[in-house]
Backbone bond lengths (Angstrom), bond angles and torsions (degrees), N, CA, C in turn:
res aa  C-N    CA-C-N  psi(-1)  N-CA   C-N-CA  omega(-1)  CA-C   N-CA-C  phi
1 L - - - 1.408 - - 1.496 110.12 -
2 C 1.276 116.48 155.38 1.446 123.97 -178.38 1.528 108.67 -104.92
3 I 1.259 116.96 147.15 1.540 120.37 176.83 1.509 108.82 -123.61
4 F 1.305 115.26 132.96 1.517 120.07 177.49 1.451 104.63 -72.21
5 I 1.341 117.58 129.81 1.445 122.73 174.94 1.561 111.90 -141.49
6 M 1.251 118.44 117.47 1.451 124.16 -175.79 1.486 108.97 -144.09
7 F 1.310 121.48 50.58 1.369 122.32 -178.38 1.528 114.61 -80.04
8 S 1.407 116.11 152.58 1.388 115.18 -173.01 1.553 114.89 -136.79
9 S 1.299 125.13 5.77 1.404 123.88 -174.18 1.543 107.28 -125.28
10 F 1.337 113.97 141.69 1.451 117.23 178.18 1.548 111.28 -64.27
11 S 1.280 119.56 -10.05 1.444 122.57 170.81 1.502 111.19 -55.74
12 L 1.300 113.96 -35.18 1.551 118.40 -175.23 1.505 107.62 -69.62
13 L 1.283 119.29 -20.87 1.494 116.54 178.07 1.512 108.69 -63.12
14 F 1.339 121.02 -36.27 1.371 123.50 176.80 1.460 115.06 -71.48
15 L 1.295 115.59 -33.07 1.548 123.41 177.10 1.507 105.96 -61.17
16 L 1.367 112.27 -54.10 1.528 114.54 -178.84 1.399 116.80 -60.53
17 S 1.344 115.72 -34.63 1.455 120.04 179.30 1.516 113.05 -70.40
18 A 1.260 116.54 -26.65 1.518 120.44 -179.90 1.522 117.91 -99.64
19 S 1.327 117.67 -15.64 1.380 120.03 -171.74 1.521 111.53 -138.36
20 I 1.267 119.79 162.11 1.479 126.96 179.89 1.516 107.81 -126.19
21 F 1.407 117.11 127.74 1.419 119.67 175.05 1.561 111.98 -73.07
22 S 1.269 117.97 144.29 1.460 121.50 169.74 1.468 107.91 -79.74
23 P 1.329 118.82 154.71 1.417 123.71 179.27 1.538 108.47 -57.24
24 V 1.304 117.63 136.18 1.461 120.87 177.38 1.540 108.02 -138.48
25 S 1.337 114.30 168.12 1.474 118.86 178.39 1.507 111.53 -85.57
26 C 1.359 115.62 174.28 1.499 119.57 178.41 1.519 109.77 -58.73
27 N 1.337 114.97 141.81 1.455 119.93 171.29 1.541 111.66 60.37
28 A 1.283 117.94 37.12 1.410 121.76 179.83 1.587 109.84 -66.53
29 D 1.386 114.09 149.60 1.495 118.97 -177.01 1.507 108.79 -78.09
30 H 1.269 117.22 171.39 1.460 124.94 -173.19 1.586 110.68 -58.50
31 E 1.372 115.41 -43.23 1.456 119.32 -178.04 1.496 111.17 -64.09
32 T 1.338 117.70 -38.99 1.467 121.49 -179.74 1.482 111.01 -64.92
33 V 1.397 116.91 -50.34 1.451 117.40 -175.12 1.546 114.14 -72.18
34 C 1.362 115.00 -37.01 1.360 118.03 -174.29 1.542 114.27 -93.40
35 G 1.324 117.01 -12.04 1.488 119.20 -172.74 1.523 112.00 -67.62
36 S 1.359 119.32 -19.55 1.390 116.66 -174.76 1.580 112.28 -89.83
37 L 1.431 116.59 -2.94 1.356 120.42 173.79 1.589 111.94 -67.33
38 T 1.345 116.00 144.43 1.469 119.88 -164.03 1.498 114.09 -77.46
39 S 1.349 118.62 -24.25 1.425 116.56 -177.10 1.607 111.35 -119.39
40 Q 1.341 118.58 153.21 1.382 116.61 -178.13 1.510 115.96 -67.69
41 G 1.368 112.64 -28.96 1.459 119.50 173.29 1.480 114.41 -64.22
42 A 1.331 116.90 -40.15 1.474 122.72 176.90 1.583 107.98 -66.34
43 R 1.353 114.90 -41.92 1.504 115.91 -179.50 1.489 112.41 -63.16
44 D 1.355 112.43 -45.49 1.487 117.62 179.60 1.561 110.91 -58.56
45 A 1.357 117.62 -45.88 1.431 121.89 -178.49 1.507 110.73 -63.60
46 C 1.365 115.40 -39.16 1.385 119.94 -179.25 1.513 111.10 -63.39
47 A 1.295 118.06 -43.37 1.419 125.40 -177.85 1.544 109.75 -66.78
48 R 1.296 120.92 -34.33 1.428 126.75 178.11 1.570 106.63 -67.67
49 L 1.243 116.27 -46.30 1.424 119.27 -178.48 1.593 116.64 -65.18
50 L 1.345 110.75 -35.30 1.402 117.37 177.83 1.561 111.56 -72.25
51 A 1.373 112.51 -35.39 1.431 118.57 178.74 1.546 112.25 -62.53
52 S 1.436 114.91 -39.09 1.370 118.86 -175.70 1.600 113.40 -72.23
53 Q 1.329 111.79 -40.65 1.469 116.28 178.26 1.514 114.35 49.85
54 S 1.377 116.36 40.96 1.484 118.19 175.79 1.498 108.72 -86.52
55 A 1.353 117.08 149.33 1.446 122.29 -178.65 1.520 112.43 -86.21
56 A 1.315 117.92 -7.56 1.501 119.81 -179.27 1.614 109.76 -58.51
57 D 1.333 108.37 134.46 1.510 115.34 170.93 1.601 108.92 72.79
58 I 1.337 120.63 7.43 1.470 113.77 -173.52 1.441 110.89 -72.63
59 E 1.340 122.14 -24.07 1.434 121.01 179.86 1.567 111.89 -65.65
60 S 1.336 111.24 -42.39 1.523 116.06 178.86 1.549 110.20 -65.29
61 I 1.331 116.33 -38.00 1.492 119.02 177.72 1.496 109.07 -66.57
62 I 1.273 119.35 -44.70 1.502 118.68 -175.23 1.565 107.47 -69.17
63 A 1.355 119.41 -34.44 1.407 121.31 176.34 1.440 113.14 -63.11
64 H 1.392 118.54 -34.33 1.412 122.17 171.49 1.505 112.20 -61.73
65 G 1.371 110.61 -45.76 1.466 114.91 179.77 1.553 112.25 -57.32
66 A 1.350 115.14 -37.49 1.491 117.28 178.96 1.461 113.67 -61.32
67 K 1.431 113.22 -40.06 1.454 114.82 -179.92 1.446 113.02 -67.93
68 R 1.336 116.36 -30.58 1.526 120.97 178.30 1.545 107.07 -68.53
69 Q 1.297 118.38 -41.63 1.489 120.01 176.66 1.496 111.89 -56.77
70 A 1.285 115.49 -44.59 1.504 122.41 -175.22 1.566 112.45 -73.35
71 A 1.286 116.20 -22.87 1.472 118.80 -176.10 1.640 110.06 -75.94
72 P 1.273 118.71 126.85 1.407 119.34 179.28 1.529 110.60 -58.07
73 G 1.376 116.97 128.10 1.427 120.30 171.47 1.535 111.21 80.24
74 A 1.353 119.49 4.22 1.515 117.57 -171.46 1.522 104.91 -71.74
75 D 1.189 126.61 -34.02 1.470 125.35 178.70 1.541 110.18 -128.29
76 G 1.229 116.42 31.55 1.486 117.65 -178.03 1.457 114.30 71.30
77 P 1.317 123.54 -150.02 1.461 123.33 -177.34 1.527 112.40 -57.45
78 G 1.303 114.17 147.42 1.493 119.77 -175.65 1.541 108.00 -66.12
79 P 1.403 115.63 160.55 1.477 118.83 176.60 1.439 115.04 -70.53
80 D 1.289 120.36 153.41 1.507 121.31 173.57 1.517 110.61 -121.56
81 G 1.311 116.14 177.81 1.446 122.23 -178.81 1.463 113.52 83.38
82 D 1.356 116.84 -178.77 1.425 122.95 -176.93 1.552 105.12 -139.71
83 A 1.452 110.64 174.79 1.459 114.54 -174.24 1.567 105.47 -155.90
84 K 1.331 112.96 160.18 1.407 119.30 170.42 1.615 109.28 -123.76
85 Y 1.256 115.09 138.24 1.532 120.22 -175.75 1.467 109.10 -123.31
86 R 1.331 112.07 148.35 1.490 121.46 169.61 1.513 105.65 -106.77
87 I 1.382 115.85 124.47 1.500 120.18 179.34 1.598 102.42 -111.04
88 T 1.270 113.68 122.57 1.477 123.11 177.51 1.484 109.23 -109.26
89 F 1.311 119.26 110.94 1.476 126.31 177.15 1.606 108.75 -94.78
90 T 1.302 116.40 119.13 1.418 118.58 -178.26 1.517 107.25 -125.19
91 G 1.413 113.38 118.57 1.430 118.77 -177.28 1.508 111.49 -73.76
92 T 1.388 117.33 130.34 1.464 122.74 173.99 1.490 110.54 -116.42
93 W 1.288 121.69 2.16 1.478 127.58 178.72 1.569 108.97 -64.23
94 S 1.338 112.53 113.25 1.546 113.92 175.30 1.573 104.44 -154.38
95 L 1.323 109.90 172.06 1.443 117.48 179.48 1.605 109.94 -66.16
96 S 1.287 114.32 -35.86 1.514 116.34 179.36 1.575 112.41 -70.41
97 N 1.352 116.58 -42.74 1.498 123.17 177.82 1.587 109.53 -73.55
98 N 1.241 118.54 -40.01 1.499 124.12 -170.43 1.558 108.39 -128.69
99 P 1.382 116.41 70.18 1.503 118.29 -175.04 1.526 109.99 -62.58
100 S 1.261 116.17 134.04 1.446 123.01 -178.79 1.530 108.20 -158.00
101 A 1.407 115.36 135.91 1.435 117.48 177.10 1.489 110.82 -67.91
102 D 1.306 114.04 -18.30 1.531 119.70 -176.50 1.511 111.82 -105.20
103 F 1.362 117.51 22.30 1.520 117.55 176.95 1.487 111.43 -60.70
104 P 1.400 113.03 126.15 1.543 114.12 -171.11 1.460 115.39 -83.08
105 D 1.321 114.96 157.77 1.530 120.12 164.48 1.488 107.72 -67.45
106 G 1.306 117.51 153.33 1.488 121.07 169.98 1.532 110.59 67.86
107 A 1.253 115.99 31.71 1.570 120.95 -177.74 1.539 104.81 -62.89
108 S 1.319 112.77 133.92 1.529 115.86 -176.49 1.544 107.77 -160.57
109 F 1.366 116.07 177.67 1.461 124.91 174.99 1.534 104.77 -123.81
110 S 1.313 115.90 143.63 1.453 120.17 168.71 1.521 114.81 -72.89
111 E 1.288 120.17 164.58 1.376 122.86 175.61 1.497 114.44 -49.04
112 V 1.320 117.24 128.31 1.495 125.16 -176.53 1.531 109.46 -71.97
113 I 1.354 116.02 135.38 1.437 120.33 172.60 1.508 108.57 -123.14
114 V 1.419 114.05 136.34 1.424 117.90 -176.09 1.510 104.76 -131.10
115 A 1.417 115.62 142.12 1.414 122.12 176.04 1.522 111.12 -128.36
116 S 1.279 120.27 138.65 1.492 118.68 169.66 1.571 107.39 -101.88
117 H 1.291 115.61 144.76 1.467 119.92 -169.91 1.595 113.68 -162.24
118 V 1.291 112.60 176.74 1.485 116.98 178.66 1.523 109.43 -60.79
119 P 1.331 116.16 135.25 1.431 117.85 -178.86 1.614 112.90 -62.16
120 G 1.347 116.43 140.95 1.450 116.59 174.52 1.548 107.67 91.50
121 E 1.288 124.11 -12.64 1.451 125.08 179.12 1.534 104.85 -92.46
122 H 1.413 112.23 148.32 1.435 123.50 -175.12 1.485 110.54 -110.61
123 V 1.306 117.13 81.10 1.437 120.69 -164.69 1.600 110.84 -90.66
124 M 1.243 117.49 -11.23 1.470 120.32 174.06 1.460 113.85 -117.73
125 F 1.345 121.12 -47.76 1.421 120.85 178.32 1.463 105.65 -161.80
126 E 1.438 115.09 163.62 1.421 123.92 176.36 1.490 108.13 -151.78
127 V 1.329 113.38 126.32 1.458 118.40 177.93 1.542 108.49 -59.08
128 G 1.309 115.41 132.84 1.446 122.71 179.42 1.523 114.07 89.36
129 K 1.295 118.60 4.54 1.451 126.57 177.24 1.472 113.22 -125.63
130 K 1.321 121.28 157.57 1.457 124.10 177.45 1.534 109.33 -75.16
131 I 1.239 112.64 139.78 1.541 122.75 176.93 1.511 109.97 -74.42
132 S 1.288 117.15 156.47 1.470 123.01 177.21 1.477 111.12 -79.00
133 D 1.284 117.27 171.68 1.471 122.13 -179.03 1.614 105.73 -65.47
134 G 1.273 112.67 -42.52 1.535 114.18 179.52 1.467 114.54 -63.23
135 G 1.439 114.15 -39.97 1.427 119.11 174.27 1.554 112.96 -63.43
136 E 1.293 115.93 -40.54 1.501 116.67 175.50 1.532 113.74 -63.24
137 T 1.284 114.79 -40.31 1.476 115.40 177.77 1.579 112.01 -63.68
138 L 1.304 118.30 -37.40 1.374 122.59 178.44 1.537 110.82 -66.45
139 A 1.348 115.32 -49.29 1.528 121.17 179.81 1.477 114.12 -61.50
140 E 1.354 116.77 -31.61 1.440 119.33 -173.00 1.561 108.47 -96.39
141 K 1.261 118.91 -40.16 1.452 122.98 -173.23 1.532 117.80 -110.69
142 G 1.381 116.85 -16.48 1.428 120.71 -172.94 1.448 115.79 79.08
143 D 1.253 117.69 5.57 1.484 126.35 179.61 1.617 110.28 -88.45
144 N 1.307 115.67 115.29 1.540 113.61 -177.82 1.495 113.43 -103.25
145 D 1.292 120.79 6.08 1.433 123.62 -176.31 1.541 111.74 -58.65
146 E 1.307 116.29 -44.78 1.457 118.32 179.71 1.429 114.48 -67.07
147 L 1.374 117.46 -39.59 1.453 123.19 174.80 1.549 110.43 -61.88
148 R 1.381 117.50 -44.00 1.434 121.49 178.40 1.542 110.40 -57.41
149 D 1.311 115.05 -41.84 1.513 116.24 177.07 1.467 115.18 -65.77
150 E 1.344 113.93 -37.78 1.522 116.43 176.82 1.522 108.56 -63.23
151 L 1.310 116.88 -40.00 1.526 119.45 -176.37 1.506 108.62 -67.55
152 R 1.324 116.44 -40.20 1.464 118.07 -179.55 1.575 114.35 -65.76
153 D 1.323 114.96 -26.70 1.393 119.31 176.06 1.615 115.21 -89.67
154 N 1.342 113.82 2.50 1.457 119.53 -177.96 1.572 108.67 -93.22
155 N 1.271 116.21 117.08 1.491 119.54 179.79 1.486 114.04 -64.51
156 D 1.313 121.59 -10.07 1.457 122.24 178.66 1.531 110.28 -90.30
157 V 1.311 116.20 -2.42 1.517 120.86 -172.61 1.509 106.61 -103.62
158 F 1.308 115.11 139.93 1.521 121.28 -178.96 1.504 112.27 -107.93
159 D 1.323 117.45 -44.16 1.529 121.18 -177.48 1.492 106.51 -140.42
160 V 1.319 118.92 147.03 1.444 129.40 170.38 1.471 111.00 -126.09
161 S 1.290 119.98 128.31 1.467 124.44 177.89 1.480 115.06 -137.58
162 R 1.330 118.80 145.76 1.452 118.66 -175.59 1.552 110.31 -131.18
163 G 1.303 112.92 160.54 1.495 117.82 176.91 1.480 112.14 -76.23
164 D 1.334 118.05 -150.87 1.445 122.19 -175.35 1.511 112.19 -130.48
165 G 1.320 114.46 51.45 1.415 122.04 177.75 1.458 118.91 102.26
166 S 1.360 120.84 177.51 1.438 120.53 -179.05 1.558 107.82 -76.39
167 F 1.356 110.86 164.83 1.476 118.44 -176.17 1.568 106.38 -154.33
168 D 1.317 113.89 164.35 1.443 120.33 -169.87 1.573 110.06 -74.64
169 N 1.315 113.94 170.11 1.429 122.81 -171.15 1.511 114.83 -61.89
170 K 1.269 120.15 -21.77 1.432 125.42 177.47 1.574 112.31 -117.23
171 G 1.233 114.29 21.33 1.483 117.39 -178.20 1.564 112.02 -91.23
172 V 1.336 111.27 -176.85 1.481 117.14 -171.23 1.587 105.73 -130.56
173 Q 1.307 111.90 139.37 1.518 113.28 170.26 1.501 108.68 -140.41
174 V 1.359 113.47 133.85 1.471 119.30 -176.28 1.509 111.49 -114.99
175 I 1.371 114.26 133.76 1.460 120.58 -178.82 1.465 109.15 -131.43
176 E 1.318 120.18 144.85 1.472 122.00 171.11 1.479 110.01 -110.21
177 I 1.362 114.55 148.07 1.477 119.68 -177.73 1.473 110.88 -142.00
178 D 1.255 119.69 145.18 1.500 122.76 174.11 1.539 111.29 -96.62
179 V 1.335 111.53 143.32 1.491 118.37 176.13 1.482 108.95 -130.44
180 D 1.358 117.11 160.01 1.453 117.53 166.76 1.506 109.18 -132.26
181 A 1.387 115.30 -168.97 1.474 117.51 -175.89 1.463 115.22 -65.03
182 E 1.386 116.65 -32.24 1.478 119.18 -174.43 1.550 107.43 -92.74
183 H 1.359 116.77 -12.32 1.444 116.09 -177.30 1.513 104.94 -130.75
184 S 1.347 118.49 73.24 1.421 127.53 -167.91 1.499 113.83 -109.19
185 A 1.346 115.42 19.36 1.444 117.27 177.77 1.559 107.10 -126.90
186 I 1.297 118.63 154.89 1.485 122.69 173.72 1.503 113.80 -121.24
187 S 1.248 117.10 151.37 1.478 123.08 165.19 1.486 109.33 -125.06
188 V 1.357 115.71 155.85 1.481 121.52 -169.32 1.552 102.75 -143.12
189 M 1.340 112.24 144.44 1.520 119.53 173.13 1.548 108.37 -147.01
190 S 1.406 109.51 143.29 1.460 118.27 166.56 1.487 110.60 -154.02
191 M 1.352 116.61 136.60 1.450 121.22 179.55 1.518 111.94 -66.29
192 I 1.310 118.48 139.57 1.485 123.45 167.92 1.483 106.82 -88.98
193 A 1.286 122.74 119.45 1.399 126.77 -171.63 1.528 112.29 -129.61
194 P 1.372 112.93 138.06 1.409 132.29 1.17 1.528 108.78 -78.58
195 S 1.366 116.21 147.35 1.446 121.84 172.05 1.444 113.16 -165.99
196 P 1.306 121.13 166.67 1.499 120.91 -179.44 1.538 112.03 -69.40
197 D 1.357 113.23 -49.11 1.490 120.40 -177.41 1.546 110.28 -164.95
198 W 1.326 116.40 37.79 1.462 121.79 -173.81 1.582 107.98 -98.85
199 F 1.315 112.52 147.05 1.529 118.78 -178.47 1.518 108.20 -151.41
200 T 1.232 112.94 167.87 1.542 120.08 170.72 1.542 110.06 -127.91
201 G 1.280 116.08 166.80 1.423 120.97 178.58 1.487 114.07 156.88
202 V 1.294 118.64 -165.59 1.530 122.67 176.41 1.526 105.16 -138.45
203 D 1.346 111.57 150.26 1.479 120.17 -177.40 1.498 108.60 -118.08
204 S 1.320 116.15 113.56 1.477 128.21 173.91 1.501 112.11 53.05
205 Y 1.413 111.53 65.68 1.455 116.81 178.66 1.603 108.64 -88.73
206 A 1.246 116.06 119.31 1.438 119.90 -173.13 1.585 111.43 -79.29
207 L 1.365 114.51 134.98 1.439 118.14 -175.27 1.592 110.99 -113.17
208 R 1.313 115.64 7.60 1.430 117.56 179.46 1.578 107.21 -141.03
209 L 1.383 114.04 116.90 1.408 122.06 177.62 1.509 115.10 -125.59
210 A 1.378 114.31 138.64 1.453 114.84 -177.01 1.570 113.26 50.25
211 N 1.269 112.45 41.25 1.541 122.43 177.46 1.572 112.75 60.83
212 Q 1.265 115.45 26.10 1.532 119.03 174.98 1.544 110.48 -130.94
213 W 1.313 116.82 138.14 1.400 123.07 175.34 1.462 112.92 -64.02
214 V 1.334 123.17 135.16 1.515 124.29 168.53 1.455 107.88 -63.18
215 D 1.390 118.05 131.97 1.423 119.29 -176.70 1.523 113.97 -86.08
216 D 1.351 116.80 -48.73 1.416 123.44 -175.77 1.433 116.62 -156.78
217 A 1.317 120.87 115.07 1.457 124.44 -177.20 1.480 110.12 -139.21
218 T 1.406 110.58 149.55 1.478 116.90 177.17 1.492 107.38 -120.01
219 V 1.276 118.50 130.34 1.462 119.94 -175.36 1.609 108.97 -126.70
220 L 1.330 114.39 132.24 1.460 118.85 170.66 1.451 111.20 -77.06
221 I 1.376 120.25 131.78 1.503 122.75 -177.54 1.504 107.76 -117.94
222 H 1.368 111.17 149.23 1.547 118.53 -163.95 1.521 107.08 -117.90
223 P 1.300 111.21 169.85 1.486 120.39 -179.06 1.569 110.90 -86.16
224 Y 1.384 118.15 138.02 1.424 121.22 178.06 1.507 112.70 -127.85
225 D 1.271 117.82 152.59 1.489 124.25 176.86 1.518 105.76 -103.18
226 A 1.402 116.82 122.46 1.461 120.19 179.86 1.499 115.05 -71.24
227 G 1.405 118.91 -11.09 1.438 118.17 177.45 1.526 115.62 76.86
228 T 1.437 117.18 15.21 1.438 120.44 -175.04 1.518 113.55 -113.96
229 D 1.309 118.30 -9.73 1.444 121.59 177.87 1.500 108.36 -139.41
230 A 1.357 116.11 135.27 1.524 122.77 -172.43 1.499 110.59 -77.58
231 G 1.273 123.10 -9.72 1.436 121.37 -178.68 1.504 114.59 -55.09
232 N 1.346 115.49 147.51 1.477 122.02 -174.26 1.518 113.40 -124.66
233 K 1.353 114.52 6.45 1.504 119.30 178.72 1.574 104.36 -134.25
234 F 1.347 110.05 157.36 1.499 117.50 -176.26 1.565 112.48 -54.13
235 T 1.369 115.43 -38.59 1.469 115.11 -179.28 1.481 113.06 -112.17
236 S 1.364 120.95 35.27 1.405 124.14 178.45 1.547 105.57 -66.51
237 S 1.365 113.13 150.64 1.500 117.34 176.88 1.531 107.19 -75.41
238 N 1.328 116.63 161.87 1.418 120.14 -178.76 1.507 114.70 -60.33
239 Q 1.282 116.80 124.12 1.477 124.80 -178.60 1.534 109.01 -133.39
240 N 1.367 118.14 88.45 1.457 122.21 -179.54 1.506 110.73 -47.50
241 E 1.396 118.16 125.86 1.492 121.42 175.19 1.465 105.91 -83.49
242 N 1.357 116.18 118.39 1.441 124.36 -177.60 1.562 110.83 -139.30
243 P 1.340 116.17 112.99 1.574 126.35 1.61 1.577 111.09 -70.11
244 Q 1.280 113.57 163.70 1.366 121.89 177.22 1.535 109.40 -66.47
245 K 1.357 118.12 139.79 1.497 123.14 176.17 1.462 112.77 -95.21
246 D 1.358 118.55 170.32 1.344 126.13 175.43 1.526 110.13 -75.03
247 V 1.387 115.77 156.75 1.530 119.42 171.17 1.503 106.30 -63.09
248 S 1.341 115.77 142.14 1.412 122.58 179.47 1.533 113.79 -143.36
249 L 1.293 118.56 147.51 1.489 120.53 176.06 1.595 107.10 -75.47
250 I 1.284 114.49 134.62 1.450 121.26 -179.86 1.527 109.37 -77.75
251 T 1.282 119.41 114.30 1.497 121.06 -175.00 1.596 112.31 -117.27
252 D 1.323 113.48 -5.62 1.498 118.58 -179.56 1.499 108.72 -63.53
253 P 1.436 118.92 112.55 1.436 120.40 -174.82 1.561 113.30 -64.91
254 T 1.363 117.32 -16.03 1.442 118.24 -176.60 1.534 110.73 -78.45
255 I 1.356 117.56 -12.27 1.480 120.51 -176.18 1.513 110.17 -91.61
256 F 1.357 115.82 -52.90 1.461 120.84 -175.80 1.517 113.80 -118.95
257 G 1.319 118.00 15.26 1.377 122.66 172.72 1.498 121.13 92.51
258 S 1.322 115.76 -18.07 1.452 120.74 175.94 1.583 107.11 -160.78
259 S 1.335 110.75 172.39 1.559 115.39 -176.17 1.491 107.44 -82.61
260 D 1.366 125.07 -15.34 1.448 124.63 179.95 1.540 109.43 -126.08
261 A 1.343 119.99 36.30 1.413 125.91 -177.82 1.495 110.83 -61.15
262 S 1.357 112.21 144.12 1.491 117.12 166.88 1.519 106.60 -111.49
263 V 1.388 115.99 157.31 1.483 118.95 -178.30 1.563 109.91 -121.87
264 A 1.311 117.75 -7.40 1.380 119.86 179.23 1.558 113.94 -163.48
265 T 1.250 121.88 171.62 1.406 126.34 173.64 1.561 110.96 -120.46
266 L 1.370 118.69 142.17 1.400 119.90 164.95 1.474 111.05 -111.52
267 R 1.314 117.16 124.26 1.478 122.47 167.64 1.435 105.71 -95.34
268 I 1.303 115.45 133.59 1.424 127.73 -176.02 1.539 111.59 -124.47
269 Q 1.353 114.87 106.93 1.473 119.90 -172.00 1.478 108.84 -119.70
270 C 1.323 114.48 131.49 1.464 126.07 173.54 1.586 107.20 -74.52
271 L 1.353 121.27 115.48 1.368 126.21 179.43 1.543 107.48 -86.39
272 S 1.309 118.44 -45.19 1.487 127.20 -178.87 1.518 107.65 -154.98
273 G 1.354 112.73 146.50 1.441 119.62 -178.98 1.484 111.06 -164.14
274 A 1.323 113.73 143.27 1.494 119.40 178.24 1.503 112.97 -102.26
């Protein structure tokens, strides 16, 4: 069964830490989802959060859920069953959304690559850590073949799926991915082009919380610097970063218009789940 989950406040972190949802069907109403919480205050807060359905902070909340899944005994017995998901990447990067004096001609995204894997593992990238050779090639050239091979050789990875080539900055790419109980998180990457070594994506986004598959979520995704090229403009010439830096979130407002800019959305839909 799938469960609709679209929480948006860090208050939910405390609710999840203190309470366990009972199994529910897809798109359950507030009373069904929140009724199993042990205190009236928690139930009321849960209902308010569900009603708001804001996407803000969802990445941090899901990341917290991934850690709960990985912790022994956090939610009792581990989840079982498998599921298939549709991932819809929609570009929102534009001069109007991301005003910049340096906005490039030919703005586009490289072919999207998605992997399902063990929750809490960082199989594509992690902020504050060095990116892999395959991640570097994707971020600098838009070629994901090397990263795909790395993922296939990674024992923490279950499935790898790719789109059908590069697409423009406001285009859409749809990918389907298989997950199972042990590999219930996804990571996503796509190059922001042209750029020195900038990309967007998500790192270890959990799809199963409290033994239920996430039904339908929309996530804003942000620009990152791979730390492998020293260029600071979209069309900078190649300048190898030596020594290589860690992956970092791009917060310079002159590049993408604000310090917390997003460049695309990911809609994550459960097509089938046990």
